[in-house]
C-alpha positions as CSV (number, residue, x, y, z in Angstrom):
1,M,138.8,123.1,222.5
2,L,137.7,120.1,221.0
3,H,139.4,117.3,222.7
4,A,140.3,113.8,221.6
5,E,137.3,112.1,223.4
6,I,134.7,114.1,221.4
7,E,136.7,113.2,218.2
8,I,136.8,109.4,219.1
9,S,133.0,109.6,220.5
10,S,131.8,111.2,217.2
11,F,134.0,109.0,214.8
12,L,132.6,105.9,216.3
13,K,129.2,106.9,216.5
14,A,129.2,107.8,212.8
15,R,130.9,104.8,211.7
16,R,128.2,102.5,213.7
17,A,125.4,104.5,212.2
18,A,126.6,103.9,208.9
19,L,126.2,100.2,209.2
20,D,123.1,98.3,208.2
21,P,122.5,95.6,210.8
22,A,121.0,93.5,208.1
23,D,124.2,93.3,206.0
24,I,126.1,91.8,208.9
25,G,123.4,89.3,209.8
26,L,121.6,91.2,212.6
27,P,117.7,91.8,212.9
28,G,116.5,95.3,212.2
29,G,112.8,95.0,212.4
30,V,110.6,97.9,212.1
31,G,110.0,99.8,215.6
32,R,112.8,97.6,217.1
33,R,115.4,100.4,216.2
34,R,115.2,103.9,217.3
35,V,118.2,105.2,215.6
36,R,120.3,104.0,212.4
37,G,123.0,101.5,212.5
38,L,124.4,99.4,215.3
39,R,123.6,99.7,219.0
40,R,126.7,99.8,221.3
41,E,125.9,96.4,222.7
42,E,126.1,94.9,219.2
43,V,129.3,96.2,218.5
44,A,130.5,95.2,221.4
45,Q,129.1,91.6,220.7
46,L,131.0,91.7,217.2
47,A,134.4,93.1,218.7
48,G,134.3,90.3,221.6
49,I,134.7,93.1,224.3
50,S,132.1,93.9,227.1
51,V,129.4,96.6,226.4
52,D,130.7,98.6,229.5
53,Y,134.3,98.6,228.0
54,Y,133.0,99.6,224.4
55,T,131.0,102.1,225.9
56,R,134.0,103.5,227.7
57,I,136.1,103.5,224.5
58,E,133.4,105.1,222.6
59,Q,133.0,108.0,225.2
60,G,136.8,108.5,225.5
61,R,137.2,107.3,229.1
62,A,139.2,104.2,228.4
63,P,143.1,105.4,228.6
64,A,145.0,102.5,227.3
65,I,143.4,100.6,224.8
66,S,145.3,97.5,222.9
67,D,145.9,97.2,219.4
68,S,143.9,94.0,219.6
69,V,140.9,95.9,220.7
70,L,141.2,98.5,218.2
71,D,141.4,95.8,215.7
72,A,138.5,94.0,216.9
73,I,136.6,96.9,217.0
74,A,137.8,98.2,213.5
75,R,136.8,94.5,212.1
76,A,133.1,95.1,213.7
77,L,132.5,98.4,212.2
78,R,134.0,97.4,208.8
79,L,136.7,100.2,208.8
80,S,138.8,100.7,205.8
81,G,142.4,101.0,206.2
82,G,142.6,105.0,206.2
83,E,139.7,104.8,209.0
84,V,141.7,102.2,211.2
85,T,144.7,104.6,210.9
86,Y,142.7,107.4,212.1
87,L,141.3,105.4,214.9
88,R,144.6,104.5,216.2
89,N,145.6,107.9,216.2
90,I,142.7,109.4,218.0
91,A,142.8,106.5,220.5
92,V,146.2,106.9,221.8
93,P,146.7,108.9,225.1
94,R,148.8,111.9,223.7
95,R,148.4,115.4,222.2
96,R,146.6,114.8,218.9
97,T,145.4,117.0,216.0
98,A,142.2,116.8,217.4
99,D,143.1,118.4,220.7
100,C,143.9,121.6,218.4
101,V,140.4,121.7,216.9
102,A,137.9,124.1,218.4
103,A,134.4,124.1,218.0
104,P,133.1,126.9,215.5
105,G,133.2,130.4,217.5
106,A,135.4,129.2,220.1
107,D,138.9,130.9,220.9
108,R,141.5,129.4,218.7
109,G,145.1,130.3,219.2
110,P,147.8,130.3,216.7
111,C,149.0,126.8,215.7
112,A,152.5,127.7,214.9
113,G,155.0,125.2,213.2
114,P,157.6,125.4,210.4
115,R,156.3,125.3,206.9
116,Q,157.5,122.3,204.5
117,T,160.2,122.5,201.6
118,V,160.9,120.6,198.9
119,R,164.1,119.5,197.8
120,P,165.5,121.3,194.8
121,E,165.8,117.7,192.9
122,I,162.0,117.2,193.1
123,Q,161.6,120.9,191.8
124,Q,163.7,119.7,189.1
125,L,161.8,116.9,188.4
126,L,158.6,119.2,188.3
127,D,160.1,121.4,185.8
128,A,161.2,118.4,183.5
129,M,157.6,117.7,183.1
130,E,156.2,121.1,182.7
131,T,155.8,121.3,178.7
132,T,153.4,118.2,178.7
133,V,152.5,117.1,182.2
134,P,151.0,119.5,185.0
135,A,152.3,118.5,188.3
136,M,152.4,119.6,191.8
137,V,153.7,118.5,195.4
138,L,151.4,118.4,198.4
139,G,152.7,118.3,201.9
140,R,150.7,117.8,205.4
141,G,147.5,119.3,205.5
142,L,146.9,119.4,201.8
143,D,149.5,122.4,201.6
144,I,150.8,123.0,197.9
145,L,154.4,123.1,198.2
146,A,155.8,123.2,194.5
147,W,154.5,123.2,191.0
148,N,155.6,123.4,187.6
149,A,154.6,126.1,185.0
150,L,151.7,124.1,183.7
151,G,150.8,122.9,186.9
152,G,150.4,126.6,188.1
153,R,148.0,127.0,185.3
154,V,145.7,124.1,186.0
155,A,145.6,124.7,189.7
156,F,144.7,128.2,191.2
157,D,147.3,131.1,190.4
158,L,149.4,129.7,193.1
159,P,152.4,132.4,192.7
160,A,149.8,135.3,193.4
161,L,148.6,133.7,196.7
162,A,150.3,133.8,200.3
163,P,152.4,130.8,200.9
164,D,149.7,130.0,203.9
165,R,146.7,130.3,201.3
166,R,148.3,127.7,199.0
167,N,146.3,124.8,200.1
168,T,143.9,122.8,198.5
169,A,141.2,122.5,201.2
170,L,141.2,126.2,201.9
171,L,140.9,127.0,198.1
172,V,138.1,124.5,197.4
173,F,136.2,125.6,200.4
174,L,136.8,129.4,200.5
175,D,137.2,130.6,197.0
176,P,133.9,131.2,195.0
177,A,135.7,130.2,191.7
178,A,136.2,126.8,192.9
179,R,132.3,125.8,192.4
180,D,132.6,127.1,188.9
181,L,135.7,125.2,188.1
182,H,134.5,121.9,189.6
183,P,131.1,121.0,188.1
184,D,130.5,118.4,190.6
185,W,131.9,120.6,193.4
186,E,129.9,118.4,196.2
187,A,132.0,115.2,195.3
188,K,135.3,117.3,195.2
189,A,134.5,118.6,198.7
190,V,133.9,115.1,200.1
191,E,137.2,114.1,198.5
192,V,139.1,116.7,200.0
193,V,137.6,116.5,203.4
194,G,138.2,112.8,203.5
195,N,141.6,113.5,202.3
196,L,142.1,116.0,205.2
197,R,140.9,113.6,207.8
198,A,143.3,110.8,206.6
199,E,146.0,113.2,207.0
200,S,145.0,114.3,210.7
201,G,145.0,110.4,211.5
202,R,148.6,110.0,209.9
203,H,149.9,113.3,211.5
204,P,147.7,113.8,214.8
205,E,150.0,116.3,216.4
206,D,150.6,118.5,213.2
207,P,150.0,122.2,213.9
208,R,149.2,123.2,210.2
209,I,146.4,120.6,210.0
210,C,145.1,121.9,213.4
211,E,145.0,125.5,211.6
212,V,143.5,124.7,208.2
213,V,140.8,122.7,210.1
214,N,140.2,125.4,212.6
215,E,139.9,128.1,209.9
216,L,137.6,126.2,207.7
217,L,135.3,124.9,210.8
218,L,134.8,128.8,211.4
219,H,134.3,130.2,207.8
220,S,132.9,127.2,205.8
221,R,129.4,125.8,206.5
222,D,129.7,123.1,204.0
223,F,132.9,122.0,205.6
224,R,131.4,121.7,209.1
225,R,128.6,119.5,207.3
226,I,131.0,117.1,205.6
227,W,133.5,117.0,208.2
228,E,131.0,116.2,210.9
229,T,130.2,113.0,208.9
230,Q,133.6,111.5,210.0
231,S,134.5,110.2,206.6
232,V,138.2,109.1,206.3
233,H,139.4,108.0,203.1
234,E,142.8,109.0,200.7
235,C,142.0,109.4,197.1
236,L,145.3,108.9,195.3
237,R,144.0,108.3,191.8
238,G,141.1,109.0,189.4
239,A,139.5,111.4,187.0
240,K,138.3,114.7,187.2
241,R,136.5,117.0,184.7
242,L,137.3,120.9,185.0
243,V,136.0,123.9,183.2
244,H,138.9,126.1,182.7
245,P,137.7,129.8,182.0
246,H,140.3,130.3,179.1
247,V,140.6,126.8,177.3
248,G,137.4,125.2,178.1
249,E,136.6,121.7,179.3
250,L,139.3,119.4,180.5
251,F,139.0,115.7,181.3
252,V,142.2,114.8,183.1
253,T,143.3,111.7,185.2
254,F,145.4,112.0,188.2
255,E,147.7,110.0,189.9
256,S,149.7,110.7,193.3
257,F,153.2,109.3,194.3
258,R,154.3,109.5,197.9
259,L,157.9,110.3,197.8
260,S,160.1,107.8,199.3
261,T,162.6,110.1,200.8
262,D,160.2,112.6,202.0
263,P,157.2,110.6,203.2
264,D,155.1,113.5,204.1
265,Q,154.9,114.9,200.6
266,V,152.9,113.6,197.6
267,L,153.9,114.2,194.0
268,V,150.4,114.5,191.8
269,T,150.4,114.5,188.3
270,Y,147.5,115.3,185.8
271,T,147.5,113.7,182.2
272,A,145.1,113.6,179.2
273,E,144.7,110.7,176.8
274,R,147.0,111.1,174.0
275,G,145.5,113.0,170.8
276,S,142.4,114.3,172.8
277,Q,140.9,117.5,172.8
278,T,141.9,117.9,176.4
279,E,145.5,117.4,175.5
280,R,145.3,119.9,172.9
281,R,143.8,121.9,175.4
282,L,146.6,121.5,177.9
283,R,149.2,122.5,175.3
284,E,147.2,125.6,174.9
285,L,146.9,126.3,178.4
286,G,150.9,125.7,178.4
287,A,151.3,128.5,175.7
288,L,149.7,131.2,178.0
289,G,152.2,133.9,179.3
290,H,151.2,133.5,183.0
291,P,149.0,131.4,185.4
292,V,145.2,131.8,185.3
293,L,142.5,130.9,187.7
294,T,141.2,127.1,187.5
295,A,141.1,124.1,189.8
């Protein structure tokens, strides 16, 4: 099993390696540094704590870390909001998602847990938008919990999939069609991994996240490569280009809305500029008789 002390060590090492000493006023002369980024003693100095204490934290040997110390380390490493949340969750002394994550090839026991459901009122909202706005609801671990008819045509053929396969990360990394459907697949993959790490920070004990991460570590070399960068971010809005096998190229913007009464669920909508070719193609897509594979 990959325990929390390994996760915090990997995360802090990656974050200090990602910093350029010159950007924070530290010398970085040629030959002075044998590794990238900041040394432990420099992080400790910036955080105002002893080198020994920071070393114990990075090695997972500090059992009770105060919020003020975590905040100081976050400032020293210039962590984003999502990274701070992730650090707090992997630093607390209790069972975490990290404790469920096994190294590739290791024994992975089942991670059972109740599957999330969507309230009927949310499904009604999805259906009300189906003629013009593709939409879906994502749950913990990037599971796709619900969608409208048009959303089912802009996403993978969701009704044809088993419930445990309706997961954004599993589809992006394990379905070969995803690489054709996302012209910039690498950027999409990095986005998905960042979102999944953010989810693991927000829900450190969730068994479904354990299950998804473990499967991807076992079956996807690309996932392992990106996961090991320790990137943590949450992408809730933006633009994407898709290549649909039936209607061609689509340029859409997406917006995500966390549901106020179901905070573990996110409503995601896709729209196109009014009068654009993509808008016309979305209408063509809506006229199809059944969902087809795209991403």
